C-alpha positions in Angstrom: 0.2 0.0 0.1 1.4 3.4 -0.8 0.0 5.9 1.1 0.4 9.5 1.5 -1.0 12.3 3.9 -2.7 15.7 2.3 -3.7 18.5 4.3 -6.7 20.5 3.9 -5.2 23.7 5.1 -2.1 25.1 2.7 -0.6 27.6 5.1 -1.5 29.8 7.8 -4.6 31.9 7.4 -5.7 29.8 4.0 -9.0 28.7 3.3 -9.8 24.9 4.2 -10.8 23.4 1.0 -12.0 19.9 2.6 -15.5 20.5 1.6 -14.9 21.5 -2.1 -12.5 18.3 -2.4 -15.2 16.0 -0.8 -18.0 17.4 -3.2 -16.0 17.0 -6.4 -14.3 13.6 -4.9 -11.0 14.5 -5.8 -7.6 14.6 -4.1 -4.4 17.1 -4.7 -1.1 17.0 -4.8 2.0 19.1 -6.3 4.8 17.7 -8.9 7.4 17.2 -6.4 5.4 15.9 -3.6 5.9 12.1 -4.3 3.5 12.2 -6.8 0.6 9.8 -5.9 -0.5 7.3 -8.5 -3.5 5.6 -9.3 -4.8 3.3 -6.6 -2.3 5.3 -3.9 -4.1 6.1 -1.0 -4.0 9.3 0.6 -5.1 10.6 4.3 -6.9 13.8 4.5 -6.5 16.0 7.7 -7.4 19.2 9.3 -4.5 19.7 11.5 -3.4 16.5 12.6 -6.5 14.7 12.5 -7.4 12.4 9.8 -11.3 13.2 8.6 -11.0 11.1 5.4 -9.5 8.3 2.9 -9.5 8.6 -0.5 -8.4 6.1 -2.9 -7.0 7.5 -6.5 -9.1 6.2 -9.2 -6.3 7.6 -11.6 -3.0 9.4 -11.8 -3.4 12.8 -11.3 -3.1 15.9 -13.9 -3.0 19.2 -13.7 -5.3 21.2 -12.2 -5.0 23.9 -14.9 -6.2 21.5 -17.5 -9.7 21.7 -15.8 -11.3 25.1 -16.2 -14.4 24.4 -13.7 -11.9 23.0 -11.3 -9.7 26.6 -11.7 -12.9 28.5 -10.9 -13.5 26.5 -7.9 -9.9 27.1 -6.5 -10.4 31.0 -7.3 -13.7 31.2 -5.0 -11.9 29.3 -2.4 -8.9 31.5 -2.7 -6.7 28.3 -3.1 -3.3 29.2 -4.7 -2.1 27.0 -7.6 -0.1 26.7 -10.2 0.8 24.2 -13.4 2.3 22.0 -10.8 -0.6 21.8 -8.5 -2.3 18.3 -9.8 -5.6 16.7 -9.1 -7.1 12.9 -9.4 -10.9 11.7 -9.0 -10.7 9.6 -6.2 -13.2 7.6 -3.9 -13.5 8.9 -0.8 -14.2 7.2 2.2 -15.3 9.8 4.8 -14.9 8.8 8.8 -17.1 8.9 11.7 -15.8 11.2 14.2 -15.1 8.2 16.6 -12.8 6.8 14.2 -10.7 9.9 13.7 -6.8 9.4 14.7 -4.1 11.7 14.8 -1.2 11.9 12.2 1.3 14.5 13.7 3.6 16.1 10.8 3.5 20.0 9.5 4.2 19.1 5.9 1.1 19.5 3.5 1.5 16.7 1.1 3.9 13.6 2.1 4.3 10.0 1.7 3.8 7.5 4.8 5.7 5.4 6.2 5.3 4.6 9.5 3.7 1.3 10.2 1.3 2.0 12.7 -0.4 4.3 10.5 -0.7 2.0 7.3 -2.1 -0.8 9.8 -4.9 1.9 11.0 -5.7 2.8 7.4 -6.0 -0.5 6.1 -8.4 -1.9 8.9 -10.4 1.2 8.6 -11.0 1.0 5.1 -11.7 -3.1 5.0 -14.4 -1.4 7.7 -16.0 1.4 5.6 -15.5 -0.5 2.4 -17.7 -3.6 3.8 -20.2 -1.5 5.2 -20.3 0.4 1.9 -20.9 -3.2 0.2 -23.4 -3.9 2.7 -25.2 -1.0 1.9 -25.3 -1.8 -1.5 -26.5 -5.0 -0.5 -29.4 -3.9 1.3 -30.1 -1.6 -1.1 -30.8 -4.2 -3.6 -32.8 -6.4 -1.2 -35.1 -3.5 -0.6 -35.9 -3.7 -4.2 -36.3 -7.1 -5.0 -37.2 -8.3 -1.6 -35.3 -11.6 -2.3 -31.8 -12.2 -3.5 -29.5 -15.5 -3.3 -25.9 -15.4 -2.5 -24.3 -17.6 -4.6 -20.5 -18.5 -4.6 -18.2 -21.6 -4.3 -18.0 -23.4 -1.0 -16.4 -22.0 2.4 -17.1 -17.6 1.2 -19.0 -17.0 4.0 -22.6 -16.5 2.0 -24.8 -17.3 5.3 -22.6 -15.1 7.4 -23.4 -12.3 5.0 -27.2 -13.6 5.0 -26.8 -13.1 8.8 -25.4 -9.8 8.7 -28.1 -8.3 6.1 -30.8 -9.7 8.4 -29.1 -7.8 11.1 -28.8 -4.5 9.1 -32.7 -5.2 7.9 -34.1 -6.3 11.5 -31.9 -3.7 13.2 -31.1 -3.6 17.2 -33.8 -5.6 19.2 -35.0 -3.9 22.5 -37.7 -5.6 24.0 -40.1 -4.6 27.1 -40.6 -7.4 29.1 -41.7 -8.1 32.9 -39.0 -9.7 35.0 -38.4 -13.5 34.4 -38.1 -13.5 38.6 -38.4 -11.8 41.5 -37.1 -11.3 45.1 -38.3 -10.9 48.4 -37.7 -6.9 47.6 -40.3 -6.8 45.1 -42.7 -8.8 47.1 -42.8 -6.5 50.0 -42.4 -3.5 47.4 -46.1 -4.6 45.7 -47.8 -6.3 48.8 -48.8 -4.0 51.5 -51.1 -4.5 54.4 -54.5 -3.8 53.8 -54.4 -4.6 49.7 -57.2 -5.9 48.3 -56.4 -8.5 45.3 -58.7 -11.1 43.6 -58.3 -14.3 43.1 -57.3 -15.4 39.2 -60.9 -16.0 38.5 -61.8 -12.7 40.1 -64.5 -14.7 41.6 -63.3 -14.0 45.1 -61.2 -10.7 47.4 -58.3 -11.4 49.4 -57.2 -8.6 52.0 -53.3 -8.5 53.1 -53.6 -8.3 57.1 -50.1 -8.6 57.6 -46.7 -9.3 55.8 -43.8 -11.0 57.9 -40.3 -11.5 56.8 -41.3 -14.8 55.1 -45.1 -14.8 54.6 -48.4 -13.3 53.5 -51.3 -13.2 55.9 -54.3 -13.1 53.7 -58.2 -12.7 55.2 -60.9 -14.0 53.2 -64.4 -12.5 53.5 -65.6 -15.1 55.8 -62.9 -14.5 58.1 -60.7 -17.4 57.2 -57.0 -16.6 57.0 -54.3 -17.8 54.8 -50.4 -17.6 54.8 -48.5 -18.3 51.5 -44.6 -18.1 52.0 -42.7 -16.0 50.0 -40.7 -19.1 48.7 -43.6 -20.1 47.1 -44.9 -16.9 45.7 -41.8 -16.7 43.9 -42.1 -20.0 42.5 -45.7 -19.1 41.0 -44.5 -16.0 39.7 -41.6 -17.4 37.7 -43.8 -20.9 36.5 -46.7 -18.3 35.4 -49.2 -20.9 35.6 -51.9 -19.6 37.4 -54.2 -19.9 34.3 -53.3 -23.2 33.6 -56.1 -25.7 34.6 -54.7 -28.6 37.2 -51.7 -26.6 38.8 -53.4 -25.6 41.8 -52.9 -28.7 43.7 -52.6 -28.0 47.6 -54.7 -25.7 49.9 -52.5 -22.6 49.5 -51.9 -22.3 46.1 -54.9 -20.6 44.8 -53.6 -17.8 47.0 -49.8 -18.2 46.2 -51.2 -18.0 42.3 -53.3 -14.6 42.9 -50.7 -12.8 44.5 -47.7 -13.9 41.6 -50.1 -12.5 39.3 -51.0 -9.6 41.0 -47.1 -8.8 41.2 -46.7 -9.6 37.7 -49.5 -7.4 36.5 -48.1 -4.3 38.4 -44.6 -4.8 38.3 -42.6 -2.5 36.0 -41.1 -3.7 32.3 -37.6 -4.2 32.1 -35.6 -3.6 28.8 -34.0 -6.2 27.2 -31.4 -6.1 24.5 -32.1 -9.6 22.6 -29.9 -11.1 19.5 -31.6 -10.9 16.4 -31.2 -14.3 15.5 -33.6 -14.9 18.7 -36.1 -12.5 17.4 -39.7 -13.5 15.7 -38.7 -11.4 13.2 -35.8 -13.7 12.0 -35.9 -17.6 10.6 -33.3 -19.5 9.3 -33.7 -23.1 7.8 -32.1 -25.5 5.2 -33.3 -26.9 1.9 -32.6 -30.4 1.0 -33.4 -32.8 -1.9 -36.3 -34.2 -0.5 -37.8 -30.8 0.9 -41.7 -30.2 -0.4 -44.7 -27.8 -0.6 -45.8 -29.3 2.5 -42.8 -28.8 4.7 -42.7 -25.2 3.4 -45.6 -23.5 2.5 -48.8 -25.4 3.7 -49.8 -29.0 4.1 -52.5 -31.5 5.7 -50.5 -33.1 8.9 -51.9 -36.1 11.2 -51.9 -36.0 14.9 -52.8 -38.3 17.5 -56.4 -37.6 18.7 -56.2 -35.4 22.3 -59.3 -37.5 23.5 -57.3 -40.7 22.7 -59.6 -41.9 20.0 -57.1 -42.5 16.5 -55.8 -39.7 14.8 -56.8 -36.5 12.8 -56.0 -34.6 9.8 -56.1 -30.9 9.8 -54.4 -28.0 7.4 -51.4 -26.1 9.1 -49.8 -23.4 8.0 -45.8 -24.4 7.3 -42.7 -22.4 7.9 -43.1 -19.6 4.8 -46.7 -19.1 5.3 -47.0 -18.9 9.1 -43.8 -16.4 8.8 -45.6 -14.1 6.2 -48.6 -13.9 8.2 -46.7 -12.4 10.9 -45.2 -10.1 8.5 -48.6 -9.3 7.4 -50.2 -8.6 10.5 -47.5 -6.0 11.5 -47.8 -4.3 8.1 -51.6 -4.1 8.3 -51.3 -3.0 12.2 -48.8 -0.3 11.4 -51.8 1.4 9.2 -53.9 1.1 12.3 -54.5 4.0 15.2 -53.5 3.4 18.6 -57.0 3.6 19.6 -58.1 0.6 17.1 -55.3 -1.7 18.1 -56.1 -0.8 22.0 -59.3 -2.1 21.0 -58.0 -5.4 19.3 -55.9 -5.9 22.0 -58.6 -5.5 24.9 -61.2 -7.7 23.2 -58.1 -10.6 22.8 -57.6 -10.3 26.6 -61.5 -10.4 27.4 -61.7 -13.3 25.0 -59.2 -15.3 27.1 -61.2 -14.8 30.1 -64.5 -15.9 28.3 -62.7 -19.1 26.8 -61.9 -19.7 30.4 -65.1 -19.7 31.6 -66.6 -21.9 28.5 -63.8 -24.4 29.4 -65.3 -24.2 32.8 -69.1 -24.7 32.1 -67.9 -27.8 29.6 -66.1 -29.5 32.6 -69.4 -29.1 34.6 -71.8 -30.0 32.3 -70.1 -31.7 29.2 -71.7 -29.4 26.5 -72.9 -25.8 26.0 -76.2 -25.6 24.1 -76.3 -23.3 20.9 -79.5 -24.6 19.6 -82.0 -27.3 20.6 -79.8 -29.6 18.7 -76.5 -28.0 18.4 -73.9 -27.7 21.4 -70.1 -26.7 21.8 -68.6 -29.4 23.3 -64.9 -29.0 23.7 -62.0 -26.5 22.9 -59.1 -27.0 20.6 -55.8 -24.5 20.9 -57.5 -22.0 18.4 -61.4 -23.0 17.9 -64.6 -23.7 19.6 -65.7 -27.5 18.8 -69.5 -27.9 18.1 -71.5 -30.5 16.8 -75.5 -31.7 16.4 -77.0 -34.8 17.8 -77.1 -36.9 14.4 -75.4 -36.5 11.2 -71.8 -34.5 12.1 -68.3 -36.2 11.9 -67.5 -37.3 15.5 -65.8 -34.3 16.9 -67.8 -31.7 15.2 -66.6 -28.5 13.4 -64.3 -25.8 14.3 -65.5 -22.4 15.2 -62.3 -20.4 15.2 -61.8 -17.7 17.9 -60.3 -15.3 15.6 -63.8 -15.4 13.7 -65.7 -14.2 16.9 -63.0 -11.5 17.9 -63.0 -10.2 14.5 -67.2 -10.1 13.9 -67.6 -8.1 17.3 -64.7 -6.1 16.5 -66.7 -5.2 13.1 -69.8 -4.8 14.8 -71.8 -7.3 13.6 -74.9 -7.9 15.1 -77.1 -10.7 13.2 -76.4 -13.6 10.8 -76.4 -11.5 7.6 -73.3 -9.4 8.9 -71.2 -12.3 9.3 -72.1 -13.6 6.0 -70.9 -10.4 4.1 -68.0 -9.5 6.2 -64.7 -10.3 4.1 -62.9 -10.6 7.4 -64.4 -13.7 8.5 -63.3 -17.4 6.8 -64.9 -19.3 4.9 -66.0 -21.5 8.2 -68.0 -18.3 9.7 -69.8 -17.3 6.8 -71.2 -21.3 6.1 -72.3 -21.6 9.4 -73.3 -18.1 10.7 -76.0 -19.3 12.6 -73.8 -20.7 15.1 -71.3 -18.4 15.3 -74.2 -15.4 15.9 -74.7 -17.4 19.1 -71.4 -17.4 20.4 -71.0 -13.7 19.3 -74.0 -12.8 21.4 -72.4 -15.0 24.3 -69.4 -13.1 24.0 -71.5 -9.9 24.6 -73.1 -11.2 27.7 -70.1 -12.0 29.1 -68.9 -8.2 28.9 -72.3 -7.1 29.9 -72.6 -9.1 33.0 -69.1 -8.5 34.3 -69.1 -4.8 33.5 -66.6 -5.4 31.0 -66.3 -1.7 29.2 -63.5 -0.7 26.6 -61.3 2.4 27.3 -59.1 3.4 24.3 -55.4 3.8 25.0 -53.4 5.9 22.5 -50.3 4.6 23.7 -50.7 1.3 21.6 -49.2 2.4 17.8 -47.3 -0.5 16.2 -44.1 0.5 13.9 -43.6 -1.3 10.9 -40.5 -3.8 11.0 -38.8 -5.9 8.7 -38.9 -10.0 9.0 -36.4 -11.8 7.1 -36.1 -15.7 6.3 -32.8 -16.9 5.4 -33.1 -20.4 2.7 -29.6 -21.6 3.1 -28.7 -24.1 0.3 -31.7 -22.9 -1.8 -31.0 -24.9 -4.7 -30.8 -28.0 -3.2 -34.5 -28.3 -3.0 -36.8 -28.5 -6.3 -37.6 -24.9 -5.9 -40.6 -24.7 -8.9 -42.6 -28.1 -6.8 -41.6 -26.5 -3.3 -42.5 -23.0 -4.1 -46.0 -23.6 -6.3 -47.9 -20.7 -6.0 -45.6 -18.6 -4.3 -43.2 -17.9 -7.6 -46.1 -15.6 -8.3 -46.2 -14.0 -4.9 -42.6 -13.2 -4.7 -42.6 -10.8 -7.8 -46.3 -9.5 -6.8 -46.0 -8.8 -3.1 -49.1 -7.9 -1.2 -51.5 -9.4 -3.6 -53.4 -12.8 -3.2 -52.5 -16.3 -4.4 -54.7 -19.1 -4.1 -52.8 -22.2 -2.1 -53.7 -25.7 -3.2 -54.8 -26.3 0.4 -57.6 -24.6 2.4 -56.8 -23.5 5.6 -59.2 -22.0 8.6 -61.7 -21.7 5.3 -59.3 -19.4 3.1 -56.6 -20.8 0.4 -55.1 -17.3 0.0 -51.5 -16.4 0.8 -49.9 -13.4 0.7 -46.2 -12.8 1.1 -46.0 -8.8 2.4 -43.5 -6.0 1.3 -41.7 -6.3 4.6 -40.9 -10.0 4.6 -37.5 -10.3 2.6 -36.0 -13.7 1.5 -32.5 -14.3 1.4 -31.2 -17.5 -0.1 -27.4 -19.0 -0.2 -26.2 -21.3 -3.0 -23.3 -23.4 -3.3 -22.2 -23.1 -7.1 -19.9 -26.0 -6.8 -22.7 -28.4 -5.8 -23.3 -30.7 -9.0 -25.4 -32.9 -7.1 -28.0 -30.3 -7.8 -29.9 -29.4 -10.7 -29.9 -25.4 -12.3 -32.6 -23.3 -11.3 -34.8 -22.5 -14.1 -35.5 -19.1 -15.1 -38.8 -18.5 -13.9 -36.8 -19.0 -10.5 -34.1 -16.9 -11.7 -36.2 -13.6 -12.9 -38.0 -13.3 -9.4 -34.4 -13.4 -7.5 -31.4 -11.1 -7.8 -28.0 -12.8 -7.7 -24.8 -11.6 -6.2 -21.7 -13.4 -6.3 -19.6 -14.0 -3.7 -15.9 -14.8 -4.2 -13.3 -15.8 -2.5 -10.8 -13.2 -0.8 -7.8 -12.4 1.0 -8.5 -12.0 4.4 -4.5 -10.9 5.9 -6.2 -7.5 6.4 -8.6 -8.4 8.9 -7.5 -7.9 12.3 -10.0 -10.4 14.5 -8.5 -13.2 12.5 -5.2 -15.4 11.4 -5.2 -15.8 7.7 -3.1 -18.3 6.0 -2.2 -15.8 2.9 0.7 -17.8 1.1 -1.7 -21.1 1.3 -4.5 -19.1 0.2 -2.8 -18.0 -2.8 -1.3 -21.5 -3.4 -4.6 -23.0 -3.8 -6.0 -20.2 -5.6 -3.2 -20.6 -8.7 -4.9 -24.0 -9.1 -8.6 -22.4 -10.3 -7.7 -19.2 -11.9 -4.8 -16.9 -13.3 -6.1 -13.6 -11.9 -9.3 -12.7 -9.6 -11.6 -16.0 -11.0 -12.2 -14.5 -14.3 -9.4 -16.6 -16.3 -9.1 -20.4 -15.9 -5.9 -21.7 -14.7 -4.4 -24.7 -16.8 -5.2 -26.9 -14.0 -9.1 -26.3 -14.3 -11.1 -28.0 -16.4 -12.8 -26.3 -19.4 -16.1 -27.1 -18.4 -15.9 -25.2 -15.0 -15.7 -21.3 -14.0 -13.3 -20.2 -11.1 -16.2 -18.2 -9.3 -18.0 -21.4 -9.4 -15.7 -23.8 -7.8 -12.8 -22.0 -6.3 -12.1 -22.8 -2.6 -13.5 -20.0 -0.7 -11.2 -17.8 2.4 -12.9 -19.8 5.4 -11.0 -22.8 4.8 -7.7 -20.6 5.2 -8.7 -19.6 8.7 -6.3 -20.5 11.7 -8.8 -22.4 14.4 -6.4 -23.3 16.5 -8.2 -22.2 19.7 -11.1 -24.5 18.5 -8.9 -27.3 18.2 -8.9 -26.6 14.4 -4.9 -25.7 13.4 -3.9 -24.7 9.8 -2.2 -28.1 9.6 -5.2 -30.2 10.8 -7.8 -28.1 8.2 -4.6 -28.4 5.3 -4.8 -32.2 5.8 -8.3 -33.0 6.6 -10.1 -30.5 5.2 -8.5 -28.4 1.9 -6.7 -31.4 0.7 -9.3 -33.9 1.0 -12.1 -31.3 -1.3 -9.4 -30.7 -3.7 -8.8 -34.5 -4.5 -12.1 -35.1 -5.1 -12.4 -32.2 -7.2 -9.9 -34.8 -9.5 -11.7 -37.1 -8.9 -15.3 -35.2 -10.2 -13.2 -33.5 -13.2 -13.0 -30.5 -11.8 -9.0 -30.2 -11.4 -6.8 -32.0 -13.9 -5.1 -34.9 -12.7 -1.5 -33.2 -13.1 -2.4 -30.7 -10.5 -2.9 -33.8 -7.5 1.1 -33.8 -7.0 0.9 -29.9 -6.0 -1.9 -30.8 -4.2 -0.2 -33.1 -1.8 2.9 -30.3 -1.6 1.0 -27.7 -0.1 2.1 -26.8 3.3 1.0 -24.3 5.8 2.6 -20.8 7.1 1.0 -20.2 10.4 
């Protein structure tokens, strides 16, 4: 690397021309001042502070040859003559936290100090990497789905995760503390406080708090004393709403106290890794992958009642993930009051479901008509059936349909039939749905539950990222099905071959991004057809020398020795050792093979003998490399 320094103020009292040369993307020099050439690097300083790095895109030429530049020099009162030179340059403007000092008084000079060379190399690598990343992000935002393709070991999956991290952003969530301590109990529970039971059917009054217990007095005068340890356990497990968990005499009081603290304790902020976010998902394709694995399919499950198996349509990976993204996109367009009402309805409906389940447990069924009853509950639906002519388990009535009908203020059967927000099931069996809707309204009235708008419930539009590793190993046209259309026409309905919850439609929203990775050296899979290629943007991820990276140990000589087996330049021209049926950029070994992993037990000697040489020998066997290279492969040795 040939490195120079250029001060942006030439002489005491002279004007600062930093902004002028930055806006014109040029660097300056003088004849006789080492005369920088194309690809030279110049540090732009103000005083002793390095504020930018420029890379010359051409050899320098006189300013006097450029009339426009002469005018700018005159405007800024910058002295120049026929020996003043300029060159078009790539500018890397440093962020303030990356400024560093280079103490020299010379206006233009050559830099030989290795410490400055190392700092400059590191900053160029950092900023160029960020620049490339931003270009990739721009492409992904435009196309919505891209495929990172390249030979093995080029860091395709790593880059995919870096792109996902940028799109998703920093994840800070507010949530209740996972545990509480004695101080928390004493802070939130006070003598005289009245606390409802979990089912809100009884009131307990706190009459005494000792160092280890809380004494509760019931309306009839009975007293119970749950201890701090059990209250903490109930808070941690959060099982107060689960049937069968309250097994001993004190459990109802432990549950009520733990739930009260949980409902009132302040949220805390936690930073989570983006890979743990519900906005991120990573899967890997394989040759046996199908539409039913990826989009939607029928699955068999044991009957919860122990009577054989049941068959049920389920959304799979992408349909389920797309549903989350679409819900966020739709919610981001809603006002805070509308969102808070949806949240309120959901919370009240949970209690309504609980009451229905209690009634079924006591009565075995709940009457809808003289001959049709709710007989059991699924995780997401009521089960109802008549006395004769029905399937054994009856029909499903989705909770979401009842909640949506309430939010849409449906009041009779015809409202449900004409409500496009409901499933086909609700429209076809509106007579039964309207009865359950009326039951929910009665539940709200009987319990004096009234909605109060909360204007803080605004939802921001966020990005969702699905990474598909080894995307070309599956039969993509078969796996994607009708989603080939949906990839190009985002936010539009497409019909699935399977009906789910009364609807066939699937939507891929525009806030769902798909990143595939493809190993171009893998000949066990076929090529992608044109329909697929047209819907993805393809990016070549090629091997590169990582010797300038600070955080790794890289065997650069070995990397270049192996590189010569494939190419005589930067993967554009085949070497004499590479078969004419292959392109160097598709089969060359990636840089990750040449990173020393001694701390993990994988020294370069081990990697050479058990990773690099075996794959090169396999390349000879497969006809990728010619037999004449075998001796050179066996002679390879590490340098670190």
